[in-house]
Structures are given as C-alpha cells and as structure tokens.
N, C-alpha and C positions, 0 to 999 in steps of 0.2 A: 626761641628765636628773638633776636634783638628787634626793637622797633625801627632801627636804622636798617633798611633793607632796599634793594632794587631788584627788579625783575629781569631776568635774562632768559629768553625763550619761554619755556614752560616751568622753569625752576625759579626758585627764590634764592638769590645769592646773598647771604648775610654779610653785612658790613659792620664789623663790631667796633662800637664807639663807646669808650667809658662814659657812664652816666653821672659819675660823681668822683670826687677827689680820691676816695679809697680804691675805687675801681681803677682809676688811672695809675695809682701807685702800684697796685698789684700787677696790672697789665704791663706797664713799663719795666718792672723789675723782671717779669718773665722773659720779655722780648730782649733784654740785654743780658741774659744769662751768660752766653759765650764771651762777651767783652769783659764781664765781671770775672769769669774764670781766667780769662787771659792776664789779669792783673792779680790774681790770687785773692779776691775779695769775696768769694761766695760764702766762705765760712763766716765772715764778719756780717755780711748783708742779711743773712738768714735770721740770726738772733735779733738784729737791729730792726728788721721789718716786723718780726713777731711782736716785739714790745711796743713799737710805734703803733701798730694795728690793735694790739690789746689795750693800749692806753686810750685810743680813740674810742674803742668799744666801751670801756669803763666810763669815759666822759660822756658818750652819748646815752648810756643807761642812766647816769646821774641827772643830766639835763632833760632827758625825756622829750616832751613836746617843745621844749625851748631850743632844741637842736635844730640846725638848719634843715629844711625840708628834705633835701636829698640824701641826708645822713640820718633820718629818724631810726632809732634803734628797734629791733624786734627783741622779744624776750628770750631768756636763756633756756634752751630745752633740757629735758632730764639727761639726756646723753652727755651734754657739754657740762652739766653740773657734776657729773661723775668724773669726766676728765679733769675738771678744775680741782676737785676735792682729792682726787687720787694723786695728780701731780704735785699739788701743794703739799700733800702728805710726805712726799719724797724728801722734802727739805728737812723737817725735824727728825725724820728717820735717819738721814745723814748726819745730823749734828749729834745724836745720841751715839751712833756708831763711832764718830770721831772721838767723842769724849771718852767712850768706854775703852777704846784701843790706845788713848793718849797721843793722838797725832799732833796736837798742838794748835795754836791760834792761826798760824800762817797756812797750814794745810787745810784748815777748816774753811778759811776765807776762799782759798782756791777752789776747793770743791764746791763752795756755794756758788761761786761764779760759773763753774762747770754746770751746775744745775740750772742756772738761768740761761745758759746757752744750749741746754739739752732737754732735760725732762720738762722744764717750763714750756718749751715750744710745743710739746705734745698736747697742751691745754690752750695756750694762747691762739694758735691758728684755728682750732675748732671754734673757739669763742669768737674770733673775728668773723668767721664764716657764718656763724649762727646770728649774731647781733647785727653786724653791719650790712647794709643793702648791697651785697656783691653777688652778681649773677654767675651762675656756673658757666654760661657761655664765655665769660672773660677768662677763666681758667683753661677752658677747653681750646680756645683759639690761641692763647698764649703758649700752651704745650706744643701746639702744631707749628707755630712759629719757631720755637726751639728746634723742632724736628727739621724744618726747612733749612736753618743754618747748619744743622748737623750734617745734612746731606751735601750742602755747599762745601763744607770743610772736609768731608769724608775723603775725597781723593788725595788731599795732602796727607791727612793722618794715616791713611791705609798704605801709602807709598813711602812713608817716612823710613821704616826700617830697611827698605830695599834701595833707598837712595843714599843710605849711610848717615842719615840725620841722627842727632842725639836723642836719646830717650826723653830727657827733660831739658826745658829751655831755661828756666830760672826759678828760684824760690822767692816769693814776694816778701818784702820787708814787713808786710802786715803780720807775719808770723810772731812779731813781737807782742801782739795781744794775747797770745797764748792759745793753745788747742791741743788736741789729742796727738798731733805729730806734724812734721814739716810737709807730709804729702798733702794736707788740706790746703796749703798755700802755693803749691807747685804746679807750674804749667808743664804738663806732660804731652808729648805727641803719641807715645805708645810706652809699653814696658815689656820686658821679657819674662816669661814663666820660668821661674828658677829651676823647676823640675824638668822641662823639656827644652829651654832656651828658645822656644817659639814666641814670636811677637803676639801680644795681646793689647787690646785697646781699652781705654777707661773712659775716653771722651771728657766730660766735665766733672766726673766723679774722682774720689780720691783713689779708688782701686777698682779692678774690673768686676768682680762679682756684683758690687753695688751698682756699677754702671748698667749691668745686665737687668737688674730689677727696676731701675730707673727707665730702661727701655720698655719694659713690660707696662709700667705706669703710662708711658707715652702712648703705647698702643691702646690702652684702656680709654685715655682721654680721646684719642683720634677716632675711635668707634662711635663716639657721641657728636663728633663734628658734622654740621649739615653741609657744608661746602665740600664738594668733592675733591677739589685740588688741595685744599688744606689737609682734608682727611687722608689723602694719598701721601702727602709729605710725612704726616705724623706716623702713619702705619709703616712706611717704608724706613723712616729713621729709627723708630722703635725696634723694628725687627733687626735692623743693621746693628744696633747697640747690643742687642742680645747675642747675635751670632759673633760679631767681631771681639766681644768680651771673652768668649770661649769659656763661659761660666756653666757649669752643670745645673746650678740653681736657676739660672735665667732661662735655660731651655725648658726646664719643668714649669717654671712660672708662666712662660708664654702660652702654655696649655691649661694649666691648673687655674690661673687667675683670669682667663678670658672665656673659657667655655662654660664652666659652672654657673656664672651669674646669668647666662642665657638659658640655661636648663632648668633653673629653679621655677620659673613659671609653670612648667610642665607638671609640677608636683600636684597641681589641682586639676589636672586632665585625666578623665577616666581611661582614655585610650593609653596614656602614659603608664598609668597603674598596671594596666594588663601587660604591657611591654616589659615593665620592671619585674612583674611576677614571672614572666617567662624567662628572663634573664637570669633571675635568681634560682628558678628550678633548673636550668641548663647547667648552673655552677656545680650542682651535685653530680653531673655527669663528667664535666671536664675540669673539676676542682683541682685534682692532683697535678694534671698537666699544666694548669694555669698557675698554680703555686710554684711548680718548678721553674717555669719560665719567669715569673716575677722574681724569685729568688736569684735567678741567674742575672736579670736585668739589674736588680740592686747591687749585686756583687760587681758587675761590670761598672756601674755608676760610681761606686765607691773607689774602685781600682783605677778609674780614670786619673784621679790625682790622690794616689794612696798616701803620700806623705802628709798632705793637707788633712785628709780624713783621720789619720793617726793622731796628728797634733790636737785636732778639735776634740777627738774623743778623749784624749788624756787630759785636756784642759777642763772638760765637763766633769770627768770623774773626780779630779782633784778638787774642783770647785765644790761639787756635792758632797764630798766627804768632809771637807773642812767646815762647810757651812753646817752640816748636821752635827759635827763633833764639837765646834768652837763657838758658833754664833747664830742661833737658830732664828731669834726674833728681829734683831737689828743689823745683822750681818757684820762684815769687817770695816765698813766705812769707805773703802776705796779698794781698787784693784791692787794686786801685789806682784812684784817681779817673779816670773817663772824661771825654772832652771833649764838645764840642757835638754832634758827629756821632752820639753814643750818648745824647744828651739827659743827659748828665753822670752816667750810670749807671756804677757801678764795674766795671772790668774783671776778669772771673773770677766774676761773678754770672750769675744767670738761666739757668744750665745746669750741673747737677752735674758732668758729665763734662769739659767744657771748663774749668769752674772748678776742678776738681781738677788738671787739667794745668797751668793757669796758676799756681795757688796752691801745689800740693804735688808737681808734676811726675809723671812716669811712675810712680814708687814709690806715691804717693798714689793714682793712678788704680787700679793693681793691688790696693791695700789694700782698696778698696771692691768692685772687679769680682769678686775671687775669692770672698769669702763670699756675695755677692749671687747669683753665678752657681751656686754650690754649692746655696744654699737653693732657687733656682728649679728646678734639676734634681730635687732631692729632692722638692718639692712636685709637680712634674708626674708623677714616677714614682709617687708615693703616690696621687695624684687618679686615675690609670689604674685602680687596683684598689681604691680606698677613698674614700668620701665625705667623710671627715675632711680630705682634702687641698684641697677646694675653696676653703674660706675662706682659708687661708694663701696659695694660688695667687693668689686675686683680689687679696689685699693686695699681694703681690709685684708683680703687674702695675700697681697704683696707684703703688707705689713707683717703678717703672720709668718710668712715664708722668711722675711729678713730677720725676724726675731729668733729664729731657729739657726741662723748662721752668722748673725752679726749683732752688734749692740745698737739697738734701734735708736736710742737717744742721741747718739753722736751723729746720726744720720738725718735727724729731723730737719736740719738746715737746708737739705735739698728735697726732702719728702713734703715740704710745706704745702705745695698746691693740693696734693692729696689729703693732707690733714685738713686743709681749708674746706675741701669738698665734703669731709665728714660733718663739719659744722653746717654747711649750707644744706646738706640733706636732712640732717636733724631738724633744721628750721622748717624745710618744706613739709616734712612729716608732721611736725607740730601744728603747722598752719593749714594743712590740707591732708588729713590722714587716709582719705579714702579715694579721691578723684585723681586720675591720671593727669600727668603733665604732657600736654601736646603742644607742638609749636604752633604759634599763632600765625595764620596765613596773612600775608600783607597783599592787598589787591594791587594789581598792575595799573599804572596810570595809562589812561587812554590817549594822553597827549603825546 
C-alpha cells in the first residue's frame, strides 16, 4: 500500500502518487496508453521506454551510492541475470545465422534493430523492475486506469460495426520507423473474422487473440488492486477484452492463468492432499468418460476456427522439419516467406518455440527456455508460501500461453508491465525470501 493514503469509513483508499522520476515515467506511460494507440505510437514507445529505463538502471548501478536518494539501485537478482544473458545471446546467434545463410549487411542491420525492439525488451524491463525503485502498486493502478478508459471507449467500439463505421481509421506515419507490419501502427475500431465475417475487437492490440491475453493480464493486475472501484474497472475491462476478442486462447487463459496461482498455496495443506488423492482415485472410475469428453472438447475447440488451426499446424510442421534438416544450432537467421499451403504466412511465425528453432536454432531455443523456466519455478515456489507470487505466476502463465500461439518477442512492447513485474518480484524475493508482504495500514486521522 502506498504511503499516500486517506481513510474513507472503515477502508483505506489508496491514492497512488509516484515517488520518483522513473515511477512517474512508468505511471504516465500506462495512463496514456489509449492516446498513444490513437496516434499509432505504442510500438515506438515500448522499445524507447525499455532502453531509457535500462539506461537509467545501468547508470544507477554504476553510480551506486552517488545516485540521487530516490533512485538508489537494488542488486541484480539471479533471475534477471539469466534474462540478460539469454536475450543478449540472441544477438550473436542472429549474426551467425545471417552470415551462414549469406543475407548480407543490410539484412543483418535490420534484424539487429529488430532484436533491439523485441528480444532485448524481454531483459530490459525485468532489469528496470529489479534494479530501480518501482513499486508494484504503480503498475497495478496503471493497468486499472487503462481498464477504466477501455470501458469508457467500449460503447463506441462495440457499436462501430453496426453503425456502419469503418474497420480502421488511419495508419500512422510512424510506420516509417519499421516494424513487423502496418497493423502495429494502425488505429482500428474493430475487424471482421475472415472465416465467419463476424466483428471482433482488438482494442489497443494489433490483433484480437493478443488483445484477449492482454485482457487476461489486466484481470491479473486488477485482482491485486486494493481500491474496489479501480479493481472493478480492471476486472470488467479485462473480461470485456477477452470476450469481445472472440479468442479461444483468451477464454482458456481467463481460467488457466487466474485460478492456478491461487491454488498453489494449497499444495502445502494436508486436507488438500487428501482431496487430491480422492480425485486421483476417482479418475480410475471415470477416466474413460472423462477422456472422451476431453477429446470432444479439444476437437470442438480446434474446429471453432478450423482454418486457423490448420495453418498454424502446417507452419509448425514445416518449421520443425526445416530446422531439423537444415539448421540445428543457429537456425535460418530470419523467418522466410510461406507458400499457398500456409496462406503465405512466414515460416517461423505464429509459435515462439518453433519460430526460435527455425530462426535461431537450438541455441536460441534454450536462450529463452532457461530464464523462463527459472522464473516460473521461482514464482511457483514463492506463491506456495507468499501471496506476492500470485501476480508474477499468472503473468508467466500468460507468457507461456502466448508463446504457443504467437511470437512473444514482437509483443513485448505491450507486455512490458508484466515483464517489469517479473523483475520487481525477483527483487522482492531476493531481499525478503521468507516474509509475506502485507499492506501497511495507515492510521486514520482523528482531526
């Protein structure tokens, strides 16, 4: 709980006020997410913010006690070191792949810039969260403010296709800086699903499935909000993003990423072990029927958007075969154009892990797997004894889900609050590995 608080009735209503310049920068950037989207600047702001905060963190570590008091740095935890090493390793792996396949200097420079706007963010934001004095309350309130503005704009967005308004308003000239595609710089009101021609909404994301997982992240942050009104705004907006996006992955994530972090502490309860043993025993009786129902559910899930499922499966199969046969260690250096069979989608996209194998080989695969797995184990272990681990664990589950349907590195520019939370959590565990973090009560004034 922030030190800046006022008492209302029997509750403490937190008034979040940034305590230093980096908190103010983070908080302000979150609160103007929708205006930034309106001018097509989100894809530019994300990497700029990452490198600015990373530079401040490096300067703070270098100056140490000489740094201004409200920006004194913390040490770099093991989890963040792994992110730094892994994401930095992506760069020479990329260079070797380009040299091996003879892509030339121009292509190598473009890919290096792409690394600075993608994989580098996966390390820079955790670094900033771990080293700089940024409180998790700043990120939590900022997400809920985004949710509030999402709810304010929702009537216009939801009514747009029925009022005859266009899908897209304009594409920002900022697309000149380069990016994965023009959709990253385009202001959309909604889009049509090419399979059913039903409207879908993507809010401030470049496409609907990603918007759904951003909605799940918003729900996770909102669960940690102490103020009831802001919590309600975050929960309502996050749920709306999941439902309006009409994403299968988002619906699964709304359950898979929110419930397990709250069940992990039960692993240490004796009664929970008895319940688990009973459920396990009952599976022997109902296993056949359960497996039949599960199989039918998976089939229905896939058939909901059969064309998308087919294209993704084909992309993964081609990427895996070509990685295994042509470039095991360093990959192909970059995605390659796909043919008609995959609707001309690039080979090495739509799946982080198959994409890594194809583009960066086995070395790139482990460069991401090791820090992600370490941070996941750290969050599970901390969640079992401390509620502070629930939010980072939920975020990691979202990252894992995204990695099986998207290329996670090109989405880091919007995932940055979650990535920063991973660094904050690593700092909290390093400084206080046992004690629970409980909100400090602020006594009410008697005047």
